[in-house]
N, C-alpha and C positions, 0 to 999 in steps of 0.2 A: 281298958281305959278309953274313954271317949275322946276322939281327936278334937282339938280346939276349933271353934267356929272362926271362919274367916271374917275379917271386919265388915266386908260388904254384905255378907250374909246376916250378920248380927244387926247391922243397921237396917237392912231390908225387913227383917222380922219385927224389929221395933217399930218401923213405919207402919207395917200392916196392923199393928195393935192399936194405933192411934185413931181417935175419932176424926171424922171429916173436917171439923173446924180446926183441929190441930194441924192436920195435913195441909190445909189451905194456908194457915199462918206460916208454916215452915216454907211453903212454896213462895210466899210473898217475901219472906226474909231472905231466902236464897236468891231470888231475883234482884232484890235491892243490893245484896252483897256483890252480885255479879256486875251490877251497874257501877257501883263504887270502884270495883277493880278495873273496869273498862275505862272509867274516867281518869284513873291514875296512870294507865299505861298507854292510852290512845289520846294524843294531844289534839289532833285534827279529827273531829268527830264526823266529818264528811267521809272519812275513810271507812267508817262503820257501814255507811250506806253502800259504798263500793264493795266492801267485803260481803254484805248481804247479797248483792247481785252475783258476786263471784261464787258464793256457796250455792245459790240457786242454780247457777250454771253447772256446778259440779254435780248437783243432784240430777239434772237433766242428762249429764254425761253418763251417770250410772244407769239411767233408763236406756240410753242408746246402747250401751254395752250389753245390757240384759236382752234387748230386742235383737241385736245382731248375733250375740254369742249363743243364747239359749233358744232363739227362734220362738219365743212365746211371750204373750202379754198378759198371762194369767195373773190376777191379783191387782191389775192396774185399772184405774177408773178413766174411761174415755171422757166422761163428763167433766172431771176435774181438769183434764188436759184442754178441753174445749173452753172451759171458763177461764183458764189461765191464758189461753191464746186471745180471748176477747179482751180481758183487762190489759194485757200487754199491748194489743193493737190500739186500744183507746188511749193508753198512756203514751204510746209512741206518737200518736197523732197530737196529743196535747204538748208533747215535748217539741215537736216541729213548729207548732203555731204559737207556743208560749215561751219556751226556753229550750235552747239546744246546747247540750253539754255531754259529758262522758256517760251519763246515765242513758242518753239516747242510743249510744253505740251498744251499751250492754243490753238494753232492752231489745234492740234489733237482733242481736245474736241469740238471745234467749227465745225470742218469738220464732225465729227460723227453726231452731232445734225443736221447739214445742210443736210446730206445724208438721215437722217430720215425724215426730212420735205419733201424732194424730193420724197421719197417713198410714203408718205402719199398723196401727191398731185397727183402723177402718178397712184396710184392703189387704195388705200382705199377711198379717197374722190374725185375721178375723176369726178363723176357726178356734183359736185359743182364748178369745175374748170372753170373759165371764159376764155376759150381758144380764143374766138373771140376778147376779149379785150387785151389779151397778145400777141399782133401782132408785136412786135418789132423784126425785123430780127436779129438773134443772130450773124450771120456772119458780120453784120455791126460793131460789137464790136471785135470779135475774130481776124478777118483778119487785121484790122489796128494795133491792139496791137502787133500781131506777126511781121508784117512788121517793125513797129517802134522798136521792140526789136532787130531785125536783124541789124538795122541801128545804133541805140543808145543803148549801153549796157555797163556794167562795164569793166574797163580796168585792172582788177586785175589779179593775177596769176592763178586763178581757170581755170578749163577746159572750153573750148569755149561753149559747150552745157549748162553747169551750169550757165554761165554768161548770155546767152540768156534766159534761164528759169527764172533767177532772174528778169531780166528786164521785161519779159512778165507778170509775176505775179504782178509786181508793176503797170504796165500800166492797166492791166485788173481790178485790184482792184479799180482803180480810176473811172471806168465807168460801173462796174457790176450792179449798181443800176438803170441804164437807163431803162431797160424793166419794172421794178416796177413803175417807174415814168410814163411810157407810159400807164400802166394799170390805174393808178390814173387819168391821163389826160383824158382817155377815159370814165371813170365812173363819174368823178367830185365829187363823194361822197365817202369818205373814212371812213370805220367803225373803232371803237376805237382801236381794237387790231392791225390792220394793221398800223394805224397811230402811235401807240406807237412803233411798230417795226421800221418803217422808221425814226422816230425821234431818236430812239436809234442809228441807223446807222449814222445819221447826227452828233450826239454828239461824237460817236466813231471816225468818220472821223476828226472832229475838234481837238480832243485830240491827235490823231496821227499826224496831221499837226502841232499842237503846239509843240509836242515833237521834230520834225525835225527842225522847225524854231528856237526854243530856244537852241537846241544843236549847231546849226550853229552860233547863236549870242554869246553864251558862249565861244565857241572855236575860236571866231573871224575869222570864215571862214576856219579854219584848217580842220574841219570835211569834207568839200567839197574836199579838196586836198587828204585827206586820203581815200576817196571813189574812187579815180582814176582821170584821166584827161579827157579832152574833154567835150562833152555835157552831159554826164551821170549824174554828180552831180546836175546840174541845172534841168534836166528833172525829177529827183526824187522829188525835191521840187515842181516843177510845177504840177506833178501828185498829190501830197498831197494837194496842194491848189485847184486844179480843183475839186477833189472829195468832198472837203469841200463846195465850192461854188455851186456845182450841187444841194446840198440838202439845201442850206441856205434859199431859198425862201419858201420851204415847211416847214422848221422848224419855220419860222416866223409865218406862218398861223396856225401851230400846237399850238404854245404858245398862240397866240391870241385866238384860239378856247378854249383852256383849261382855260385860265383866264376868258373868257366869260361864262364858265360853259356849253359849248356845248359838248355833248357826241359824236356826229357825225361831222366829219370835212367836210365842203363843200368848195371846191376850186373854186375860180373865174376863168374866162377864162384867158388863158395866163400863168397860174401858172404851173410849172413843164412841 
């Protein structure tokens, strides 16, 4: 007699049989359901942004543990860490000259730990760095983000350079994880600590996206007009949504792997 299939296994097999359009539809429905749930249980939506920063910090903490405990940086993308440091530094500058709040302190702590991770990869653990796998050209990200920032940026009363910087860090944050995804795509096997870190990034991106979407819904669109006119308000939302969907596929396989009791995440072809 065949043992009954576990629910998670049955759902996974059913998902595999669905065409891409159905999978995309289910992903959108799941995202909307999560937004409705967050709106019901989180009354101050600014807490979602703080939570996103906190989860990002937890992901960095996992990296620190990996680097100190295992003495290896295999599977990590130095380029993603450098891009993260760049957008954090720019955002920190914007916070100091445009608005100073709790997010400034959180960004400061995250930037310091990210710089430490970069130092460890570049110098202390360089022999274990998989440079041949970390082959995503960094200018593929920096140049388009800079050009887009020059074209679409806030129309506020702040100095022109500050408005460009603000837009640049928003766009760069949305795609900074791409080199890390390329490393995982090249290796196909993701060890636990790296998987935990990338999953934390995915959760942080979703919480940040939920913060903006719910703010727009609660203000009935007035938040968009308060951010300025033109394309900028829409592009902020698009950037938040893009960075969420970039990691959605990986997060699905991460959850599937954890539920299945697998310590090492194996990615099928075509993922990330």
